[in-house]
N, C-alpha and C positions, 0 to 999 in steps of 0.2 A: 493218213497222216499227212501233214504239209511239206512239201517238198524243200524248201527252205530249213526246216527241223532237219529234215532226211539228210539233206547238205552239211549243215553245221555239224549233225553227229560223224557224218564221214569224214569231215575236215580234222574233228579231233580225235577220230581214231586212225587218220592219216600221220597226225603230229605224234601221237602215242607211239604208233609203231616205229616209225621212224627214230625218234628219241629212243627208245628201246634198243635199237640195232646199232646205236653209234660205238657202245662199249664192246660189241662185238667184232666191228669194223675194225676197230683199234687194237684188237688182239688183248684188250684186256681181261676177258673173263676165262678162266681154265675149265677142263674139263668137268663137266659135272650132268646130272639127269633131270636138271630143273630148268637151266636157261639156256639157249643156243639153238643152233640148227640139229635138233635131235635125231639124226640118220644113223643107221648102224655103222655105216664106213666111216663115220666121225669119231666113233669109238676106239676104231682101230690102232690109230697113233694119236701122239700130241699134234703132230705136223697135219694129220689128216683134219683133227679137229678145228685147228685155227685156218688152213684152208678153206674147209667147208664152210666156218663161220663167217669169214671174211667174204666169199663169194655170195652165201646168203643174204648178208649184211648189205651189200651191194645192190642185190637184187631187190629186197624189201624196201630200202631207202627210195630207188629208183621209182618203182610203182607207188610207192607213198606219194611221192611228190607227183605223180600224175592224179593220184586220187584226191590231193589235195587240190589242184589246179581246177580240176572237174567240179569240183566243191565249191571251190570259189566262184568259177565262173556261172554255176546254177544261183548261188547266193547274189552274185551282182546283176543277174538276169531280171528284170522287170517283169516281163511277159512271159511266160512259160506254157508252153503247151502242155496237154496231159500225158503225151507219151514221154517226153522228157522228165517230167514230174513224176511219173512212175518208174522210170528207169534208175532214178536216184536211189531208190531203195535197193538196188542190186549194184551198188556201185562198190560196195565193200567186198564182192566176188572177186574183184581182180586181184586179190590177193591168193587165189589159186596158182596165178602165173608165176609169182617166186616161190610159190612152194615147189612148183614142179621143176623150175630152173634149177632150185638147188638139188632137188632129189637127182635130177639129170646128169650136174656136174658131180655130183659123189659117187654116181656110178662109174664115172671117168678114171676114178683114182685106184 
């Protein structure tokens, strides 16, 4: 697959994930089993739910910005070497970082 297409897909994913996290960051989502940072500690109390979702949303938005910037750099690069082009396919794995950060934060509560 062309690295420009992969970069565009990653940019769309970054915008989508970042947008979905805004209501969590603002505390607009009540405790549920469908939407939010769904770790067991979040279901122990409403306070935990909002704190973990706030923290997780911040992490996901920050890493979405990183993914978006990487994708934009790839899209603006005229001459890509093969290594960077192939690495673009793995950029979305960056979301394992905020998953771990959110899980680690929840264990501290």
